[in-house]
N, C-alpha and C positions, 0 to 999 in steps of 0.2 A: 120599527120606527127609525127615522134618521135623527140622531141625537148629537148635539154639539156641546161638549163641556168647555167652559170658558174660564181662563185664569189670566190675570194680568200681573200676579205677584208670585205664584208658586212655581217651583221647578217643574220641568216637563215630566219627569218620572216620579213625581210626588206619590208617596205611598197611598194615601187615601184616594186621591183623584185618579191617578193613572193605574197603579198596580191593583187597587181594589175595585173602585167603582167602574172605571172605563172598561177594564178587562172583563169584569163580571157581566156588564151589559153586552159586550161584544160576544162573549160565550153564550149568552142567552139568545143570540140571533139578531141583535140590533145592529144597524150601521152606525158606528160610533166614531166621532171626530173629537179631537182635543186641540183647542186653540191656546197656544202659549206664546210667551214673549221672552226669548233668550238669545236669539241670533244664531242658533245651532241648526237651522234649516229644517225642512220637512222630513218626515219618516213614517214608515208603517211598522208598528210594533205591537205584538200580542193581538193582532186583528184590529188595532186602533189606528186611525189616520191622524197623525199629528201635523198641525199647521203652525209654522213659526211666523209671527208678524214682525220680527226684528227685535233686537235687544232693547232692554230698558235702559234709558240714559237719563242723566241728570239725577235730581233728588226725588223725594216722594211726590212733590207737586207735579213734576214732569210725568211720573208714572201714572198719576191719577188723572192726567189730562191726555197727553199724547199717546201713551200706551193703551189706555182704556179706549180711546177713539179707534186705534188700529184693530183692537180685539173686536169691537162692535162692528166695524166695517167688514171684517172677515166673516163674522157670524151672519151678517146680513147677506153676504155673497153666497155662503153655503145654504142659507134658507132652510134650516132643519125643521123637523116637526117640533122638537123640544130644544130649548137652550137651557143648559144646566150650569149655573155659574157659582164660583167659589170665593169671591172677594167682595166685601161690602162696597168698595169703591166702584163696582160694576152695576150697582143698583139703578142709577139713572139710565144707563145704557140698556139694562134688562127691561126696564119699563118701555123704552122705545121699541125694543124687539117685540115685545108683546103687542104693541100697537100695530106692528107689521104682520100680525097674525100668527106669531110663533108662541107656543106654550112655553112658560118659563118656570124653572125650578131653582130655588135659592138654597144652596148647600151651606148651612151655618156651622162652621167648624168650632167657633168659640162664642162665648157670650160677649160680643164686641163692646156694648156700652160699659160693662164692668171692666173689660180689658183696657179700655181707653184710660181708666182712672190710674193705671200703672205705667202708661207710656212715658218713657223718659224724655222723648223729643217734643212732647206737648207741655207748654208751661203749666206749672202746678195749679195756678189760679184759674186757668182756662179749662182744666180737665172736666170738672162737673158740668160745665156748659156744653162742651163738646160731647160728653157722654149722653146728656139729655137729647141733644140734637140727633145723634146717631140712632138712639132708641126710637125717637119720633119718626125718623125716616124709615127705619126697618119695619116698624109696626104698620106704617102707612102702606109700604110696598107689599108687605106680607099678606095684607087683606086683598091684594090685587093679583098676586102671582098664583099660578096654578097649583103649586105645592112648595112646601118647605121640607128639606131634609136636615134634621138636627143631629149633631154629633153626640148629644147626651140627652137623657130623659129630662133633665132640668131645662135645657134649651127648648125641647119640645113643648113642655108645659108653658113656658113663657109665650111662645107663639100661638099656642092654643088659646091662651087667655087674651091675646091681642086680636083674636078673631080671624086667624088665617084659615083659608078654605080647607086645606088638606095638609096635615103635618105627620111625619113619621120620623122616629129616631132610628138612625143607622149608626150604631156605635163603632168606634174605630178599633175593634178587636183584631187580633193578629190572624194572619193566614197560617194555619198550623203547619202545613206542609213545608213552609220556609224555615220554621224555627224549631219544631219539635224533633229533637235528635235523641238517640239513645247514647248520650255521652256518659261514660263512666265517671262517677264523682271523683274517683282517685286520679283521673287524668286532668282535672282542672287545676289551675294555678291558684295560689293564695292571693288573688287579685280581685279588685272590685271594678265595676264599669259604670260609666254614664254615657248614654247614647241619646242623640237628638239635638235640638236647638240649644245653643249655649248662650246664656245671658245672665245678668244680675238677678232678675226676677225668677229665673229658673234655678237659682241657688248655687251657682258655681263657686262664688266666693267663700261661703262657709265650708264647702267640700274641700277646696284647696287648703283652707286654714286648718282643717281637721287632719290632713295627711301626715304632718310631722309627728303627731301623737299616735300613729298607727305603725304596724309592721306589714305594710302592704303597698301595692302600686295601683294607680288608677288608670284604667284603659278608657281614654276619652276620645269620643268620635262625634262629629257633628259640625254644624255651621255656626260660626260666631256672629251674633246679630249686632254686637257693639264693637266697632273696630279698635277702640282704645282699651278694651277690657283684657284681651289676651296679653297685650304688651305689659299691662300693669300686673297681671297675675304671674307672668314669667319672672318677675322680680321677687316673688314671694318664696319662702323656704319650702313650702309644699310642692312647688312646681318640679323639684328634683325627683319627685315620686310619680310624675305623670308620664304615661306613654301617650304622646300626642299623635293620634292616628289619622287626623284629618277627616275628610268626608268619605264614607265607605259605601260601596254598593251593597245590595241585599246579601250577597254571599259573604262579603266581609263582615257585615253585621252579625250574621249567623255564626261566623267563626269566633268573633269576640264573645258572643253569648255562650258558646260551647266551652270557651277556655276560662272564663271568669267564674268566681264563686259567689259573688254578691252583686245585685243590681241596685243602683242608687236612683231614687226619684224623690228628691227633697226640694221640690218647688216651694217658693216662698208663698205666704198666705195672702196673695192678692185676690181681689174679688173674682177674677176670671179663673183662677186655678183651684180655689177651694172646692168648687163643685164640678171640676173637670174630670174626665176619664182619660188620663194620659196613656197613649199607646205603649210607651216604654214600660209602664207597670205590667201590662199584660204580656208584652214580649219577654220580659224577665221571667215571669211566671211560666210562660210556655216553654222557655228554655230550661226549666228545672232548677232555677237558682232562687234562693231566698232574697227578699227585698228589704231595703231600708227606706222608709217612705215618710213623708210629712204626716203629722198627726192631724189630719182633717177628718171630720165626721164621716163623710162618704167613703174615704179611703180606709178609715178604721173598720168600717163595716165589712168591706171586701176582704181586707187582710186578716182580720180576726176570724171571720167566717171560714176562710181557707187555711188559717194558721200557717201563713206562708212568709212571715217576716216580722220586723220590728218597726215601731212607730217612734218618731223623734220630733223635737222642735227643729225645723229646718234652718233656723237662724242661729243655732247653737253648735259651733264646731266641736265642742267637747262632747255633746250628746251624740253627734254623728260618729266621732272617733270611738266612743264607748260601745256603740252598737256594732261597729265593724269588729272591735275586739271581742265582743260577746260571740258573734257568729264564727269568726275565724278561730276562736279559742275552743269551740265546741263543734267539731267537725260533724259528728253524728246528728246533732240538733239541726245544723245548717242543711245537711243532706235531706233530712226528713221534711223540713220546711220547703225546700225546693221541690221535692216530690209532691207534696200536698198542693203547692201552687200550680204545678203542671196538671194535676188531676182536676183542679177547679177550672182551669182554662179549657181543658178537653170537654168538661161537662157544661160550662156556662158562658165562656167568654171567647168564642171563636168567630171568625169572619163568615163562615158558611151560613149561619142563621141570619146575620145582618145583610149579607148579599142577597139572600132570598127576599128580605123585606124590600130592598131596592128594586128588584125585578118585579115584585108584586105592585109596587107603586107605578111603575111604567106600564104594567098591564092595565091598571086603572086609568092612566092618562090616555092610553090608546083607545080604551072603550069610550 
């Protein structure tokens, strides 16, 4: 099939969209295109043809109008068999593409209505109203689209209950070949790491506040989503213990995972995170390091079942510092937890099985 993945917000080499889904479908023999908006021109990479519609400019409103329009027009020009889109702001454009005779797949990365409730840029009083509006739009569109790809089983169940035609969960588990290394535990440094998007709701403030009470350094890598946040944290005492690594490619991420002893995934208890499956959790496990994670019921089930880390109140810097001290103070316990997490990922949490689900979905769409 000729497949076009569409994004107006994500980077061109996004791990879920490009590295996992697009590359997997290309390897399965499909003609795969990816439409992005970053101003970095067209390219062919991993068998995927990337089309750049120009950089995003202005604020969110500009992206949700002008950028979306350019992405839609490029998709219409390509006229694929399937348009597989990744941003809720593209829903109206996707409905129009379907009217043009193109099958449409909506890839739902997060529970957006619950996520809206924690968006700092939406006035607090307006968030419940915006959340209900987004859910109404998503449910309406889901009943018309040809398929929904959900990033978690919780999201899948929500769209099944909304009456979507075809729903499959394709979880964001790691590609093991990228991250699973036979790194000697003795070769790791007494350092912790946090990888991925950096924001208040992802718990960076309590992490930095915890560092002065530890004997470690934080390897920090990712994109800051709030421009003022980094400047504020650089004035905190804990910042002197931060190795600020910026944005890393996949090889750089693997290097950090191989060098650190503990992975932090202490997202705050917002409605969208409590039932999420953050990729960093499974990447840490795949790399053979114990995790310190938010004590959410779903995460507790995964971590206690694998015996691969400690659970904390993500809003309590003292609890985070104590957990770091426990693991760094008992090297053998930390090593065994890391090994247990790695074995759990190899057995249950890898991309290979999830990619097969995606290929099967497209087999059904072709039929």
